[in-house]
N, C-alpha and C positions, 0 to 999 in steps of 0.2 A: 072594295077590300084591297085591291092591288094598289090603289093610291095611298091607303093607310099604311100598308107594308113598306112601300117606297119611302114614305115620310119617316117612318121609324128608323129605317136603315140610314137615311140621310142624317137624322139626329145623332145616331150612334157614331157615324163617321166624323161628323163635326166635333162631337165630344172627344173622340179619341185624338183627333188632330189638336184640339185645345189642350188636352193633358200632355201631349208630346211637345208642343211648341211654347206654351205659356211659361213653364219653368225656365227654359233657356232665355226667353225674352226678359223675364224678371230677375235674372241672375242666378237661377238655380243650377246653372252649369258648373258652379264651383265644386260640386261633388266630383265631377269628371276630372277637374284640375287636381283635386286632392288625391284622387285615385292614381292619376298619372305621376304626381309627385311622390306618392307612396311607393309606386312601382320603381321610380328612379332611385328613391332611397334604398329600397331593397337591393337594387342592382349594385349601388355603391357599397352597401354593406357586404354583399357577396364578394365584390372585388377586394374589399379590405380583408375579409376573411381568407380569400384565396392568397392574397399577398402575404398575410401573416403565416399561413400554412407553408407557403414556399420558403419564407424566412426561417421557420422552424425546421423545415427539412434541410435547408442549407446549413443551419447551425448544427443540426444533428449529424450531418455528414462530416462537418469539420471536426466535431468532437470524436466521432468514430475514427476518422483518419488519424487524428492526434493520438488517440488511445492505441491504435494499432502500431504507430511508430514508437511510442514510448514503451509499449509492451514488448515489441520486438527487441528494443534496446535492452530492456530488463532481462529478457530471456537470454540474449547474447552475453550479457555480463554474468549471468548465473552459470553458463556452461563452463567457462574457464576464466578465472579472475587472475590477472598477473599479481606477482608478489608485491610490487610497488603499489598497485591499486588496493590490495588488502590492507597494507600498512596505512595507507591514506584513509581508508574507510574505518579503520580501528581507532583513528585519532592519534596515531603514533607518529612522531617526527623522525623515527629511525629510518635510515636508508636501507635498500635491499642488501647492499654489501655489508653493512653493519649487522643486519639480521643473520645473514649467512655466516659471518664471522662468529657471532655468539653461538649459533647452532653447532659449529665445528668445535668450539671450546667446550660446550656442554657435552658433546659426544666423547671427546677426549677425556674429560673428567669422569664420565661414567665408565669408560673403558679402564682408566687407572684405578677407580674404586673397585670394580669387579676383579681386576688383576691383583689388587692388594688383599682382597678377601679370598684369594686362592681359588677363584672360579676358573674353569677350563678356558683355554685361549679362544676356542671357537665361540663359546657363549659370551666371552668378554667382547668379541667383535660384534656379535649380534646385538647385545644390549647397548653397546656404544653407538652403533649405526642407527638402531631403532629409536633410542632415546634422543640422539642428536637431531634426527629428522622429525619425529612425531611430536615430542614434547613442546618444542617452540611453536609449531604450527597449531597444536591444540590450544596453547596459550593465546596465540594470535586470533584464532577463531572465537575463543571465549571473550577476548577483549573487544573484538569487532561486534559480536552479538550484544554485549553489554552496552556499548556505545549506541547501537541502533535502538535498543529498548529505552534508554534514557531519552533519546531524541523523540521517540514515539510517545512517551509519557507526557512530554511538554508541547507536542505539536498541536493538539486540540486547543490548548489555552492560547497559543500564539495565533492560531487562525481566528479564534473568537476575538482576540485583541485587535486584529486587523479589521474584522467586521465592525466592531464598535468604532474604530477610527474612521472607516469609510462612511458609516451612517452619520457620524458627527460632522462630516464635511471635509475631512482630510483626504488628500490624494493618497493613492496606493503606496507611492514611494515613502511618504512621510509616515504612514501607518507601519510599514515594514521597518523604517528607521527607529520608530518608537519601540517596536518589539526587540530590535537589536540592542537597545539601551536598557530595557526594563526586564526582559525575560531571563529565565534561568539558563544555566549551561546544560547541554551543549547548543540549545536553540540560539542563545545570544551570539555566540561566536559564528555559527553557521549563517545566520541572517546578516551578520556584519560582513561576511564574505560576499553576500549578494549585493549589499550596499556598495562595497568596494568595487565590484564588477561594474555597477552602474556609474560609479565615479570616473571610470576610465573610458566611458563612452558607449557601453553596451545598453541595449534596451532591457526593460524589465522581463520580457519573455526570454531573452538570451541569458539574463543573469540568474534566473531561478533554476536554470539547468544545473548550476553548481550544486544545489541541494541534492538533486537526484544522483549526481556523480559521487557525492560524499556518502549519501544514504540511499542506496538503490533498493527501495522498498515500495510496494504498491501504494501505501498511504501517501508517501512523498510524490509518487507518480500522479496521484489524483490532484494534489495541490498544484503541481506544475501544469497539468492539463487544464485546470480551471483558469489559471492565470494566462496561459497561452491562448486558449479559445476566447477568453474575454478580450484580449488584446487584438485578436484577429476579427472576430465577429461582433464584438460588443455584447451588451446585455447588463442585467442587474448583478453587479459583482458582489454586493453585500448578501443578496439572497443565495447566490451560488456558493459563496464561502460559508454562509451559515448552514446550508445543507451539508457541505463537506465536513464542517466541524461536528455535526450531528452523526454523520456516517463514521467518522473517526472514533467518536466515543462509543458507538455501538460495536465497532470492530474490537475496540479495547475490552469492552465487557464480554464479548464472545471469546476472546483469547483467555481472559481470566476464568471464564466458565470452563473452557476446555482444559486449562491448567488444573482446575479443581477436580474435574472428572478424571484426569489422567494421574492424579497424585497417588491413587491406590496402586496403579500399575508400577509407578516409580518406586513406591515403598516395597512392593513385592519383589521387584528386581534387585533392590538394595539388600533386602534380607536374604534372598536366595543366593545372591552373589557373594555375600560376606559369610554365609553359614559355613562353607567348607574351610575357609581360612580360619575362622574362629574355632571350629572343631579341631583342626590340625594343631593350632596353638595350645589348646587345652589338653589334647592328648599328649603332646610333646612335653608339657609341664608335668603331667602325672607319670607318664612312662616315656622317658626320653628315647629309648631304643626301639620303640614300637614302629615308628614311621621311617626309620633309617633305610630300610630296603628300597623305599621310593626314591631316595636320593643317591644311594651308593650303587645300586645295580642298574644295568642298562634297561632292563624291562621296566623297572620302576620309573626311570626317567622318561621312557616313552609313554607310560601311562599318565604321568604328570603333564607331558606335552599335549596329549590327546585331551585330557581334562581341561587344560587351559584354553585350547582351541574351541572346545564345545561351550565352555563358559562364555567366551568372547562372542561366539555366534548367537548364543541365547540372549545375551545382553543387547547385542546389535539388533536382533529381531524384535525384542520388546521395545527398544528405543524407536524403531521405525513404526511400530504399531501405535504409538502415542503421538506421532507427528501428524498434524493436521494443517492443511492449507486453507486459510480463511480469506 
């Protein structure tokens, strides 16, 4: 029995050695090679993924740094804008000296008009100073806002035109030159300024800053950041600009939605603000002497002044309630 057991054990050992050695002798070791190659391929893939992740992180950091710089510049411009910069951003060619001269002329004209209407001298001075200082600046701010709105209305179309040009094989400079020739105002003239800056030797990253100086808005800041980061870190420019155009259109839709939702408050403010004036005019037409104590007596004048201040404060508060940052 012992001999039989030893024989069986010997057969099992020989068979095991045969199964282990025969495949390697016949070329079956290719599986090992395949596994080694697969492991090497996985390692290379992991390295590529790590490199791509590092590139993404570097690009993200560059974008964040550029955004911080541009945002700091935007906030700095919002704090206090010089008169010359406001005139430039409003699209006016008037110099600060000319603007101040016109303001003084308007103030003197209002003073003369009030004096001709036999208003008291102190009120003539108040109306002249307030009108000469506030009215020109209100007109300037309105003109500046109108220019910015016109620019933002056409900016998505200009960005999409640049995207189409880049996708068709044109360089970025030629695409911007095409926008400067074919787009509507004020996009046309502003992009032409960028082309002129390039013609004197500036790079595209330095030239697009002119747009932000002219129209210091977040939307223009986005465009400048995309061009600047693409020039520094590279990347798919057409995809980035396409996403930017989509973001600009969504922001425009949001602004229109906010405008529609705040129209009720604006209408209410207009009705409430105009109601006392309309009532006073109608009462004066029916009974001319009824409201004379408000004008002729000192107590009435104080009441009118208090009412005017309260109306102004109410209108200011309602105006601030409908202002939204998008």
